Backbone as a printed PyTorch tensor [residue, N CA C, xyz], in Angstrom:
tensor([[[ -10.5590, -113.7960,   29.5910],
         [  -9.3830, -113.1690,   29.0350],
         [  -9.5430, -111.6590,   29.0960]],

        [[  -9.4830, -111.1950,   30.3090],
         [  -9.6520, -109.7740,   30.5560],
         [  -8.8450, -109.3820,   31.7860]],

        [[  -8.4800, -108.1220,   31.8520],
         [  -7.7520, -107.5960,   33.0010],
         [  -8.6330, -106.5520,   33.6710]],

        [[  -8.8120, -106.7210,   34.9660],
         [  -9.5770, -105.7700,   35.7610],
         [  -8.6410, -105.1490,   36.7750]],

        [[  -8.8600, -103.8790,   37.0670],
         [  -8.0840, -103.1860,   38.0850],
         [  -9.0510, -102.4390,   38.9860]],

        [[  -8.6700, -102.2830,   40.2450],
         [  -9.4480, -101.4790,   41.1630],
         [  -8.9360, -100.0470,   41.0370]],

        [[  -9.7440,  -99.1830,   40.4590],
         [  -9.3520,  -97.7900,   40.2290],
         [ -10.3310,  -96.9010,   40.9660]],

        [[  -9.8100,  -96.1030,   41.8850],
         [ -10.6480,  -95.2220,   42.7020],
         [ -11.8030,  -95.9820,   43.3460]],

        [[ -11.5200,  -97.1950,   43.8270],
         [ -12.5130,  -97.9950,   44.5190],
         [ -13.5350,  -98.6630,   43.6170]],

        [[ -13.3280,  -98.6070,   42.3090],
         [ -14.2820,  -99.1820,   41.3660],
         [ -13.5900, -100.2240,   40.4970]],

        [[ -14.1860, -101.4180,   40.3770],
         [ -13.6440, -102.4580,   39.5220],
         [ -13.7540, -101.9910,   38.0760]],

        [[ -12.6160, -101.9420,   37.3940],
         [ -12.5650, -101.3620,   36.0530],
         [ -11.8960, -102.3330,   35.0860]],

        [[ -12.5480, -102.5660,   33.9710],
         [ -11.9870, -103.3950,   32.9030],
         [ -10.9920, -102.5440,   32.1340]],

        [[  -9.7240, -103.0090,   32.0930],
         [  -8.6860, -102.1950,   31.4640],
         [  -8.0910, -102.8070,   30.1980]],

        [[  -8.1820, -104.1480,   30.0630],
         [  -7.6190, -104.8200,   28.8870],
         [  -8.4510, -106.0380,   28.5260]],

        [[  -8.5140, -106.3270,   27.2290],
         [  -9.1580, -107.5610,   26.7710],
         [  -8.2420, -108.2580,   25.7740]],

        [[  -8.4090, -109.5600,   25.6790],
         [  -7.5880, -110.3620,   24.7710],
         [  -7.9980, -110.1050,   23.3210]],

        [[  -7.0550, -110.2700,   22.3980],
         [  -7.3730, -110.1240,   20.9760],
         [  -8.4750, -111.1000,   20.5740]],

        [[  -9.4110, -110.6110,   19.7890],
         [ -10.4910, -111.4500,   19.2910],
         [ -11.6730, -111.5930,   20.2350]],

        [[ -11.5550, -111.0760,   21.4430],
         [ -12.6380, -111.1420,   22.4130],
         [ -13.6130, -110.0000,   22.1400]],

        [[ -14.8960, -110.3350,   22.1350],
         [ -15.9190, -109.3040,   21.9610],
         [ -16.3840, -108.8600,   23.3370]],

        [[ -16.2360, -107.6020,   23.6200],
         [ -16.5050, -107.0510,   24.9430],
         [ -17.8780, -107.4580,   25.4770]],

        [[ -18.9260, -107.1530,   24.7640],
         [ -20.2820, -107.4220,   25.2510],
         [ -20.5770, -108.9230,   25.3150]],

        [[ -20.3430, -109.6180,   24.2070],
         [ -20.7070, -111.0370,   24.0920],
         [ -19.8540, -111.9550,   24.9650]],

        [[ -18.5540, -111.7220,   24.9860],
         [ -17.6380, -112.6460,   25.6500],
         [ -17.3190, -112.2970,   27.1000]],

        [[ -17.5330, -111.0680,   27.4980],
         [ -17.1840, -110.6740,   28.8640],
         [ -18.4130, -110.1790,   29.6260]],

        [[ -18.9680, -109.0700,   29.2020],
         [ -20.0390, -108.4400,   29.9660],
         [ -21.2860, -109.3180,   30.0820]],

        [[ -21.6150, -110.0650,   29.0570],
         [ -22.8060, -110.9180,   29.0920],
         [ -22.7000, -112.0330,   30.1280]],

        [[ -21.4910, -112.3400,   30.5860],
         [ -21.2810, -113.4280,   31.5400],
         [ -21.1170, -112.9360,   32.9780]],

        [[ -21.2470, -111.6380,   33.1660],
         [ -21.0710, -111.0720,   34.5020],
         [ -22.4270, -110.7760,   35.1190]],

        [[ -22.5420, -110.9950,   36.4180],
         [ -23.7840, -110.7200,   37.1380],
         [ -23.8760, -109.2780,   37.6090]],

        [[ -22.8520, -108.4980,   37.3520],
         [ -22.8370, -107.1000,   37.7590],
         [ -22.0900, -106.2910,   36.7030]],

        [[ -22.2550, -105.0110,   36.7240],
         [ -21.5910, -104.1380,   35.7510],
         [ -20.3020, -103.5880,   36.3490]],

        [[ -19.3380, -103.4010,   35.5030],
         [ -18.0650, -102.8080,   35.9120],
         [ -17.8310, -101.5570,   35.0870]],

        [[ -16.9410, -100.7330,   35.5670],
         [ -16.5280,  -99.5760,   34.7740],
         [ -15.6360, -100.0850,   33.6460]],

        [[ -15.6660,  -99.4130,   32.5370],
         [ -14.8070,  -99.7640,   31.4070],
         [ -13.8780,  -98.5810,   31.1600]],

        [[ -12.5900,  -98.8510,   31.1720],
         [ -11.6020,  -97.7900,   30.9970],
         [ -11.8290,  -97.0600,   29.6780]],

        [[ -11.6980,  -95.7560,   29.7240],
         [ -11.8400,  -94.9560,   28.5010],
         [ -10.8230,  -95.3870,   27.4530]],

        [[  -9.6410,  -95.7890,   27.9200],
         [  -8.5800,  -96.2190,   27.0090],
         [  -8.4240,  -97.7420,   27.0420]],

        [[  -9.5470,  -98.4720,   26.9820],
         [  -9.5410,  -99.9350,   26.9920],
         [  -8.5270, -100.4410,   25.9650]],

        [[  -7.6130, -101.2730,   26.4300],
         [  -6.5250, -101.7450,   25.5670],
         [  -6.7150, -103.2090,   25.1980]],

        [[  -6.0770, -103.6010,   24.1170],
         [  -6.0410, -105.0030,   23.7290],
         [  -4.7250, -105.5770,   24.2360]],

        [[  -4.7960, -106.7490,   24.8610],
         [  -3.5930, -107.4110,   25.3740],
         [  -2.6590, -107.7580,   24.2180]],

        [[  -1.3860, -107.8340,   24.5210],
         [  -0.3930, -108.2440,   23.5400],
         [  -0.6950, -109.6840,   23.1120]],

        [[  -0.9300, -109.9090,   21.8470],
         [  -1.3060, -111.2320,   21.3250],
         [  -0.2360, -112.2820,   21.5940]],

        [[   1.0140, -111.8630,   21.7940],
         [   2.0960, -112.8170,   22.0450],
         [   1.8770, -113.6030,   23.3280]],

        [[   1.1130, -113.0630,   24.2500],
         [   0.8510, -113.7360,   25.5200],
         [   0.1790, -115.0830,   25.2900]],

        [[  -0.6000, -115.1870,   24.2440],
         [  -1.4260, -116.3670,   24.0080],
         [  -0.8000, -117.3650,   23.0320]],

        [[   0.4170, -117.1080,   22.6180],
         [   1.1140, -118.0260,   21.7080],
         [   2.0730, -118.9160,   22.4890]],

        [[   2.4120, -120.0510,   21.9180],
         [   3.3330, -120.9780,   22.5760],
         [   4.8000, -120.5900,   22.4050]],

        [[   5.1010, -119.7670,   21.4230],
         [   6.5040, -119.4260,   21.1690],
         [   7.0020, -118.3310,   22.1110]],

        [[   8.2970, -118.1460,   22.1230],
         [   8.9440, -117.1250,   22.9450],
         [   8.4540, -115.7490,   22.4990]],

        [[   8.1960, -114.8790,   23.4700],
         [   7.6390, -113.5530,   23.1680],
         [   8.6650, -112.6130,   22.5290]],

        [[   9.9350, -112.7830,   22.8350],
         [  10.9630, -111.9260,   22.2490],
         [  11.0670, -110.5600,   22.9040]],

        [[  10.7960, -110.4870,   24.1970],
         [  10.8420, -109.2070,   24.8890],
         [  12.2530, -108.6190,   24.9540]],

        [[  13.2750, -109.4620,   25.1160],
         [  14.6450, -108.9510,   25.1730],
         [  15.0510, -108.3190,   23.8600]],

        [[  14.6640, -108.9230,   22.7530],
         [  15.0060, -108.3790,   21.4320],
         [  14.3270, -107.0340,   21.2180]],

        [[  13.1860, -106.8380,   21.8280],
         [  12.4460, -105.6030,   21.7040],
         [  13.1720, -104.4370,   22.3780]],

        [[  13.9100, -104.7190,   23.4600],
         [  14.6370, -103.6980,   24.2040],
         [  15.7770, -103.0980,   23.4080]],

        [[  16.3170, -103.8600,   22.4680],
         [  17.5040, -103.4200,   21.7340],
         [  17.1760, -102.4570,   20.6340]]])
């Protein structure tokens, strides 16, 4: 539950899911190190719920 992007030719971790521990849940399971974005963000928790996200209502 992480988002990686190729930034300037380097694999960079840019987002993690709510409740995920960076070191324990992601980095400890990787065989190589990646860059970590200075502004590492948490994913919108609504992504992981079964109900409608309500994005249209947010626009109004």
